[in-house]
C-alpha positions as CSV (number, residue, x, y, z in Angstrom):
1,M,-10.3,-36.5,4.5
2,V,-10.1,-34.8,1.7
3,K,-10.2,-30.6,1.6
4,K,-11.5,-28.9,-0.9
5,I,-9.6,-25.7,-2.0
6,V,-11.0,-23.1,-4.7
7,F,-7.5,-21.5,-5.5
8,S,-8.5,-18.0,-7.4
9,V,-5.8,-16.3,-9.4
10,I,-4.1,-15.7,-12.8
11,Q,-2.6,-18.8,-13.7
12,N,0.2,-18.0,-16.4
13,H,2.3,-16.6,-13.8
14,N,5.5,-18.9,-13.8
15,I,5.5,-19.1,-9.8
16,I,1.6,-19.6,-9.5
17,K,2.0,-22.4,-12.0
18,K,4.7,-24.0,-10.2
19,V,2.4,-23.7,-6.7
20,I,-0.7,-25.2,-8.4
21,T,1.2,-28.3,-9.8
22,R,2.5,-29.0,-6.2
23,L,-0.9,-28.6,-5.1
24,Q,-2.5,-30.9,-7.7
25,Q,-0.1,-33.4,-6.3
26,V,-1.6,-33.5,-2.6
27,K,-3.9,-36.8,-2.3
28,T,-5.6,-34.9,0.5
29,L,-6.5,-31.9,-1.4
30,N,-8.8,-31.4,-4.6
31,L,-7.8,-28.2,-5.6
32,I,-10.3,-26.5,-7.9
33,L,-8.9,-23.6,-10.1
34,H,-10.7,-20.2,-10.6
35,D,-9.7,-17.6,-13.1
36,P,-11.1,-13.9,-12.0
37,T,-10.5,-12.9,-15.3
38,Q,-12.9,-15.5,-17.1
39,D,-14.9,-17.3,-14.7
40,F,-17.8,-15.2,-13.5
41,F,-21.0,-16.5,-11.5
42,C,-24.7,-16.4,-12.0
43,L,-25.2,-14.5,-8.6
44,S,-28.5,-16.3,-8.0
45,D,-26.7,-20.1,-8.7
46,M,-23.1,-19.8,-7.6
47,P,-21.3,-23.1,-8.3
48,Q,-21.7,-26.0,-6.0
49,S,-17.7,-26.0,-6.0
50,I,-17.4,-22.8,-4.4
51,K,-20.5,-23.2,-2.1
52,N,-18.8,-26.5,-0.8
53,A,-15.2,-25.3,-0.4
54,D,-13.4,-25.8,2.7
55,L,-11.0,-22.9,1.9
56,I,-10.9,-20.3,-0.5
57,V,-7.3,-19.0,-1.6
58,V,-7.3,-15.7,-3.6
59,K,-4.6,-13.7,-5.2
60,V,-6.5,-10.5,-6.0
61,R,-6.8,-9.3,-9.6
62,N,-10.4,-7.6,-10.1
63,E,-13.3,-7.1,-8.9
64,C,-14.8,-10.6,-9.3
65,S,-11.4,-12.0,-6.6
66,I,-13.3,-9.3,-4.0
67,D,-16.9,-10.4,-5.0
68,M,-15.7,-14.1,-4.3
69,L,-14.2,-12.9,-0.5
70,H,-17.7,-11.1,-0.1
71,F,-19.4,-14.3,-1.1
72,A,-17.1,-16.3,1.5
73,K,-17.5,-14.1,4.5
74,L,-21.8,-14.2,4.0
75,Y,-21.6,-17.9,4.0
76,N,-18.7,-18.4,6.4
77,I,-16.7,-20.2,4.1
78,P,-13.1,-20.4,5.6
79,T,-10.1,-17.9,3.2
80,L,-6.8,-17.7,3.6
81,H,-7.4,-13.6,3.7
82,D,-10.4,-12.2,4.5
83,V,-12.4,-9.8,2.5
84,D,-11.9,-6.8,5.1
85,T,-8.4,-7.7,5.4
86,V,-7.6,-7.6,1.3
87,L,-10.2,-4.4,1.1
88,I,-7.8,-2.6,3.4
89,C,-4.7,-3.9,1.5
90,K,-6.4,-2.9,-2.2
91,N,-7.1,1.0,-0.7
92,K,-3.9,2.7,-0.5
93,I,-5.2,5.2,1.6
94,A,-7.1,2.6,4.5
95,L,-3.6,0.8,3.9
96,D,-2.1,4.0,4.9
97,Y,-4.1,4.4,8.3
98,S,-3.6,0.8,8.8
99,L,0.4,0.9,8.9
100,R,0.3,3.8,11.0
101,T,-1.9,2.7,13.5
102,A,0.2,-0.4,13.7
103,L,3.6,1.4,13.9
104,N,2.0,4.0,16.8
105,K,1.1,0.8,18.7
106,H,4.2,-0.6,18.7
107,E,6.6,2.4,18.7
108,D,9.1,1.3,21.6
109,A,10.0,-1.8,19.4
110,L,9.5,-0.4,15.8
111,G,11.8,2.8,16.6
112,K,13.9,1.9,13.2
113,F,10.6,1.6,11.2
114,V,8.8,5.1,10.0
115,M,6.4,6.0,7.1
116,P,6.6,8.8,4.4
117,N,4.4,11.7,5.0
118,S,1.2,10.7,3.2
119,W,-1.7,12.5,1.6
120,N,-5.2,12.1,-0.4
121,Q,-5.6,14.7,-2.9
122,S,-7.7,15.4,-6.2
123,L,-6.2,17.1,-9.1
124,T,-10.0,18.2,-10.4
125,D,-8.3,21.7,-10.0
126,V,-4.7,21.3,-11.4
127,N,-3.9,25.1,-10.2
128,K,-5.1,24.5,-6.8
129,F,-3.3,20.8,-6.5
130,K,0.2,22.9,-7.7
131,E,-0.3,25.3,-5.2
132,W,-0.9,22.6,-2.5
133,A,2.1,20.4,-3.8
134,L,4.7,23.3,-4.1
135,P,6.0,23.7,-0.8
136,K,6.0,19.6,-0.6
137,L,8.0,18.5,-3.5
138,P,9.7,16.4,-4.4
139,I,6.1,14.0,-4.1
140,V,4.9,11.1,-5.3
141,I,1.8,10.5,-7.1
142,K,0.0,6.9,-6.7
143,S,-3.1,5.5,-8.1
144,H,-5.4,5.3,-4.8
145,Y,-6.1,1.2,-5.5
146,Q,-3.6,-1.1,-5.9
147,H,-4.9,-4.4,-7.2
148,D,-5.5,-3.4,-10.9
149,K,-2.3,-3.3,-12.9
150,Y,-3.9,-1.3,-15.4
151,N,-4.9,1.3,-13.7
152,R,-1.8,1.4,-11.3
153,F,1.2,4.1,-11.4
154,N,3.9,5.4,-9.7
155,F,4.6,9.4,-10.7
156,L,7.6,11.2,-9.2
157,V,7.1,15.0,-9.3
158,Q,10.1,17.0,-8.8
159,E,9.4,20.3,-10.3
160,I,5.7,21.9,-10.1
161,D,5.7,21.5,-13.9
162,D,5.7,17.8,-13.9
163,V,2.3,17.9,-12.6
164,D,1.5,19.1,-16.0
165,K,3.2,15.8,-17.3
166,F,1.0,13.4,-15.1
167,C,-2.2,15.1,-16.0
168,E,-1.2,14.9,-19.3
169,R,-0.1,10.9,-19.4
170,Y,-2.9,10.0,-16.7
171,N,-5.9,12.0,-17.9
172,K,-8.6,10.0,-16.9
173,F,-7.5,9.9,-12.9
174,L,-8.0,13.7,-12.8
175,Y,-11.4,13.1,-11.5
176,Y,-10.5,10.3,-8.7
177,D,-8.5,11.1,-5.6
178,V,-4.9,9.8,-5.8
179,Y,-2.5,8.8,-2.6
180,I,0.7,11.1,-2.2
181,Q,3.9,10.2,-0.7
182,Q,6.5,12.1,0.6
183,F,9.5,11.2,-1.7
184,I,12.2,9.7,0.3
185,E,15.8,10.5,-0.6
186,C,17.2,6.6,-0.1
187,D,20.4,4.4,-1.0
188,G,18.9,3.7,-4.6
189,F,17.4,0.2,-3.5
190,E,14.2,-1.0,-2.7
191,Y,14.2,-4.0,0.0
192,K,11.3,-6.1,-0.7
193,I,10.3,-8.3,2.3
194,Y,8.3,-11.3,1.7
195,V,6.4,-13.1,4.5
196,I,4.8,-17.2,4.0
197,G,3.9,-17.7,7.5
198,D,6.6,-17.9,10.3
199,K,9.3,-17.6,7.0
200,V,10.5,-14.4,5.8
201,F,12.7,-13.6,2.9
202,G,14.6,-10.7,1.9
203,I,15.4,-9.5,-2.0
204,K,17.1,-6.2,-2.9
205,R,16.4,-4.3,-6.0
206,K,17.5,-1.1,-7.7
207,N,14.7,1.7,-6.9
208,P,12.9,2.3,-10.1
209,I,12.7,5.9,-9.4
210,Y,16.6,5.8,-9.0
211,I,16.4,4.2,-12.5
212,Y,14.6,6.7,-13.8
213,L,16.4,9.8,-12.6
214,R,19.7,8.2,-13.6
215,D,18.4,6.9,-17.4
216,K,15.1,8.7,-18.2
217,P,13.9,5.6,-20.0
218,E,10.3,5.9,-21.7
219,N,9.0,2.9,-19.2
220,I,10.6,0.7,-16.8
221,D,9.3,-2.8,-16.6
222,A,9.9,-2.8,-12.7
223,S,9.6,-7.2,-12.8
224,A,12.7,-7.6,-15.1
225,I,15.2,-5.3,-12.7
226,E,17.8,-7.5,-11.5
227,R,17.5,-8.8,-8.2
228,E,19.5,-10.1,-5.4
229,K,19.0,-11.5,-1.7
230,F,19.9,-9.8,1.4
231,E,20.0,-11.2,4.7
232,I,17.1,-10.5,7.1
233,S,17.6,-8.9,10.3
234,E,16.0,-10.0,13.7
235,E,14.2,-6.3,13.4
236,I,13.0,-6.5,10.1
237,K,11.7,-10.5,11.5
238,H,9.8,-8.7,14.3
239,F,8.2,-6.3,12.0
240,S,7.0,-9.0,10.1
241,K,5.6,-10.5,12.8
242,I,3.8,-7.3,14.0
243,L,2.3,-6.5,10.6
244,S,1.0,-9.9,10.1
245,M,-0.7,-10.0,13.5
246,E,-2.4,-6.5,13.2
247,L,-3.3,-6.7,9.5
248,N,-4.6,-10.3,9.6
249,L,-2.0,-11.2,7.3
250,K,-0.6,-14.9,6.3
251,I,1.3,-14.5,2.8
252,F,2.1,-10.9,2.0
253,G,4.9,-8.7,1.2
254,F,6.1,-4.9,2.0
255,D,8.6,-2.6,0.9
256,L,11.6,-0.6,2.2
257,V,13.6,2.2,1.6
258,R,16.6,3.4,3.8
259,R,17.6,6.9,3.9
260,L,20.9,8.3,3.4
261,D,21.3,10.1,6.5
262,H,20.4,7.5,9.3
263,D,19.7,4.1,9.3
264,K,15.7,4.1,9.7
265,F,13.8,2.3,7.2
266,Y,10.6,3.5,5.6
267,I,7.6,1.2,4.6
268,I,6.3,2.6,1.6
269,D,4.1,-0.2,0.1
270,L,2.6,-3.5,0.9
271,N,0.6,-6.2,-0.9
272,D,-1.5,-9.4,0.3
273,F,-0.2,-11.5,-1.6
274,P,2.9,-10.4,-4.2
275,S,4.5,-12.0,-6.8
276,F,7.5,-13.3,-4.7
277,R,9.6,-13.0,-7.7
278,G,13.5,-13.9,-6.6
279,I,13.3,-16.5,-4.1
280,P,14.1,-19.8,-4.9
281,N,11.8,-22.8,-4.7
282,V,9.5,-20.3,-3.1
283,E,6.5,-22.2,-4.7
284,R,7.7,-25.0,-2.4
285,D,7.1,-22.6,0.6
286,L,3.7,-21.6,-0.7
287,K,2.6,-25.2,-1.4
288,E,3.6,-26.4,2.0
289,Y,1.8,-23.2,3.7
290,I,-1.7,-23.5,1.9
291,E,-1.5,-27.0,2.2
292,N,-0.9,-27.4,6.2
293,Y,-3.4,-24.5,6.6
294,A,-6.1,-26.2,4.4
295,L,-5.6,-29.4,6.5
296,N,-5.8,-27.7,9.9
297,I,-8.9,-25.5,9.9
């Protein structure tokens, strides 16, 4: 029996292109491609290809991606990640709640993994914000929502005057809530963990904030930072399984940093369908997982 898969994704990403090519070669799959930035819907007459899909796989880019997952939930169409899971991952505040709940629930098994202090705040009244922020410095201001790359930022505030620089650069966000994390002084690296089903991969790269502190570049292209493999410990593998179970995630990634003064890891971010950059032949693993998942639902 041929299974119909709708794959909603921006197709110009190098890894995604290779995944698509591999999936198109599977005779038991009928792959239907959807671009969330170009292919929109008549809401009273959704395409039959979506209505009759056996599985919808979405790498979220914008609200159109979320809309498709809402439709799938209403009409009981299987999805790789359901809309509730994706909405949690999209919203950094909701994600923070969920991660803390998972860590607290499994505290005995996850003693080496913690979260930074964090807050939601508003910069509508800048002076009030400065008064609040001063005793907490250094902090990192992050966008509340993370799937829209055009409205996503990480901004380090070391001194209180840095708040004015943020307000100048991101003035349109002064009327929206922001997510704020305590800045963790670490070994200068980010440890990026990628999960595809039961497989766990580890990539290490220099932390962009530390690159900024050292070189003060105008802009940092995080995707261009050199990456190298690092060995995944059994503790990280176990942590990955718990996150997968508690957040109902099958393909995802999360970022860890390690403090200088002890061996604990801080989880600072999570993404429900990351880039997987730096993993050799990762398109093979993604193709195999999506294929097997589709054929067994």
